C-alpha positions in Angstrom: 103.1 2.7 34.1 103.2 5.9 32.1 100.1 8.1 31.5 98.8 7.9 27.9 97.7 10.7 25.7 94.0 11.1 26.0 92.1 12.3 22.8 88.6 13.5 22.9 86.4 15.8 21.0 85.1 18.7 23.0 82.8 21.7 22.5 85.4 23.9 24.1 84.9 26.3 21.2 82.0 26.0 18.7 81.7 28.6 15.9 78.5 29.0 13.9 78.7 30.7 10.5 75.8 31.1 8.0 77.0 30.7 4.4 75.2 32.4 1.5 73.5 29.2 0.7 72.0 29.0 4.2 74.2 26.1 5.4 75.3 26.2 9.0 78.9 25.6 9.6 79.9 24.2 13.0 83.5 24.2 13.8 84.8 22.0 16.5 88.2 21.6 18.2 89.9 18.5 19.2 91.7 18.7 22.5 94.4 16.2 23.6 95.8 16.2 27.1 99.4 15.0 27.6 101.4 14.5 30.7 104.9 13.5 29.5 107.4 16.2 29.2 109.1 14.5 26.2 105.9 15.0 24.2 106.3 18.7 24.2 109.3 18.5 21.9 107.5 16.4 19.3 104.2 18.3 19.2 104.1 21.8 17.6 100.7 23.1 18.8 101.3 22.4 22.5 100.8 25.2 25.0 104.1 25.4 26.9 104.0 23.8 30.3 100.3 23.1 30.4 100.2 19.7 28.6 97.4 20.9 26.3 97.3 20.3 22.5 94.6 22.0 20.4 94.0 20.7 16.9 91.3 22.1 14.6 88.8 19.4 13.6 87.0 19.2 10.2 83.9 21.5 10.0 80.5 19.8 9.5 77.8 21.4 7.3 74.2 21.0 8.1 71.1 22.1 6.2 68.8 24.3 8.3 65.6 22.7 9.4 62.7 23.4 7.0 59.2 24.4 7.8 55.9 24.5 5.7 53.8 27.6 5.8 50.2 26.2 5.8 47.1 28.2 5.1 44.0 27.1 7.0 40.5 27.3 5.4 37.7 29.5 6.9 34.3 30.3 5.6 34.7 34.1 5.6 37.9 35.0 3.7 37.2 35.6 0.0 39.0 33.3 -2.5 40.4 36.3 -4.4 42.0 37.6 -1.2 43.8 34.2 -0.7 45.0 34.4 -4.3 46.3 37.9 -3.7 48.2 36.8 -0.5 49.8 33.9 -2.3 51.0 36.1 -5.2 52.1 39.0 -2.9 53.9 37.1 -0.1 54.9 33.8 -1.7 55.5 35.0 -5.3 53.3 32.3 -6.9 52.0 32.8 -10.4 48.2 33.4 -10.7 47.7 29.8 -11.9 49.7 28.3 -8.9 47.9 30.6 -6.5 44.5 29.5 -7.8 45.5 25.8 -7.4 46.7 26.3 -3.8 43.6 28.4 -3.0 41.3 25.6 -4.4 43.3 23.1 -2.3 42.7 25.2 0.8 39.0 25.6 0.0 38.4 21.9 -0.8 40.8 20.0 1.6 40.8 22.6 4.4 44.5 23.5 4.3 47.2 24.1 1.7 51.0 24.5 1.7 52.0 28.0 0.5 55.7 27.3 0.7 58.6 25.6 2.4 61.3 27.8 4.1 63.9 27.8 6.8 62.5 28.5 10.3 63.2 32.3 10.4 61.8 33.0 7.0 58.7 30.8 7.6 58.1 32.6 10.9 58.3 36.0 9.2 56.0 35.0 6.4 53.4 33.6 8.8 53.5 36.9 10.8 53.3 39.0 7.7 50.3 37.1 6.2 48.4 37.0 9.5 49.0 40.8 10.0 47.9 41.6 6.5 44.8 39.5 6.9 43.9 41.3 10.1 44.6 44.6 8.6 42.1 43.8 5.8 39.5 42.4 8.3 39.8 38.8 7.2 40.2 35.8 9.6 42.7 34.0 7.3 45.1 32.0 9.4 48.5 30.7 8.4 50.7 28.4 10.6 54.1 26.8 10.2 54.8 23.1 10.6 58.1 21.2 10.6 58.7 19.3 7.4 
């Protein structure tokens, strides 16, 4: 009985690249182990004498996980300050900012925007810092979509 070629996908080497569109590219390699000496003549990518063949697998693209930046209502932050924050940090028009502010005021929370994790984290930190600097208890949090 002769040993067979064993094919399996392995994370021997994973490469992450971030494209301009924010897509994550994960590159995987397929490794085949061979034991027959005659296979070395027929395979071009084989490492001499080790019985190892490395073929590049097709890359897979994934969208980054998205997070909502949510503003939480409080009784002390002025409505005009919330509108200013929405215009400054989230680039909403005045009308959009007023609608979101009214939702925060009436419902208790409102979504300021949906972003990838790092951007959402940065916006939450910026808004919370700006609110503290201006002596307002406005709170923003991030939630997975």
